[in-house]
N, C-alpha and C positions, 0 to 999 in steps of 0.2 A: 222213174225206175229206180230202186235202191239198190246199191250194192250193199251186199252182207260180207264181211270179213268172216269167213270161216273159220280162221285161226289155224295157227302152225302149232306142231305137236314139239316137245322138247327135242326130238332128235332132228327135226328140220332146223330147229332154230340152233341147235348144236353145230350141224354140218354148214349152214350160213355163216355162224359167227367164228368157226374154227373153236370154240369151248366146249367143252364134256359138258353132260348133262348133270354131273355131280356140281360141276361149279356153278351152272344156271341155277341149280337147286340152293347152293350156298349163297349166291347173289342175292336170292329171295329172302331166305333166313338172316343175312346181315343187312336187310332193309334197304336194298340197293334201288330194288324196283320203284318205280312211280305209284304203282299201286297193286294189289294183290293180282296173280295172275289168275284168269279164268280157268275153271275148271270145266271140261265136258263132262256130260252125263255119265261116262265111265269113270269120272275122278281123275282122267288123264288132265295135266296142264294143256291149255290151249291160248296161246300167245297170240296177241293181235299184232298186225302190221307197225302199230305205235311201239309195241312191247320191243318187236324186234329192231325197228331203229333205235330205241334208247339202248338197247343189249350192244349194239354195234358200235353207240357211242363210249358207253361204259368201257368196252374193249379196247378203244383207242385211248382212254384216260389211263386205263391200266397199263398198254404196253409203252405208254411214254414216262411210266414210274408213279403215277399218282397212287398213294397208299389207300387200302380199302377205305380207313377212316376219312380221307379226304373225299372219297366218291359217295361215302353214304352222307356226309356234309351237303354235298353238291346236289343230291338228291331231294335231301330235306329241304334245301333252299328252293328247288323246282317245284317241288309240292306248295310250298308256301305262295306261290304264285307270283305275278308281276312286282310286288313289293319287293322281292329278292333280287329285283335285276342286279342293282350296284353289288351286292354281296357276292354275286354269281360271277359278275364281271371281277371283281377283285380276286376272288380263287381261280378262276381262269387265266388271269394275267400273272399271277403269281407261279403258278405252274407252268405257263409259258415260258417264263425265264428260266426258270430251272431245266425245262427241256432245252433250251437253247445252250445253257451252260454244259448241259450233259454233250448237246452234240459237238461243241467246242473242244470238249475234253476228247471226245471220241476222234474228232478229225486230227488233233494233235497227235494221239494214239497211232492212228493209222498212218500219219506222215510219218513218223518213228520206225513203224513195221516197213513201209514201204522204202525206207532208206536203208533198211538194212537188206531187203530183198535186192535193191540195186547193188549194195558191197558183195552179196553172194552172187549175184548174176555176173557180175565183172570177174571174180575169182573162178568162178566155174568155166567161165568162156576162154579164160587164159591158158 
């Protein structure tokens, strides 16, 4: 028995990823999808499970601050196939370093906020 992926509408993908339909169409125009999104006979977009997984990963890259150009570059590398593994690894490692640095900066900023909260809490309780 063959399982057929019937596809997901743009609204279903938007709900699943937290993106808007506008953003999903933008991702297509910017060349971020691995391949063109299928169209149903009604000309509506029909995303596969693989498309959905890809968009979910793109969302994680974007939420961690990777610019659209970096996302486009990563998509181009994935489309090139196995030969691009080392370049993908380099891109992701560099991005990871940037994310770790951002997290350290945020942690430091949070510590400063917590310090002030402690100060004001002590003052209010007196």
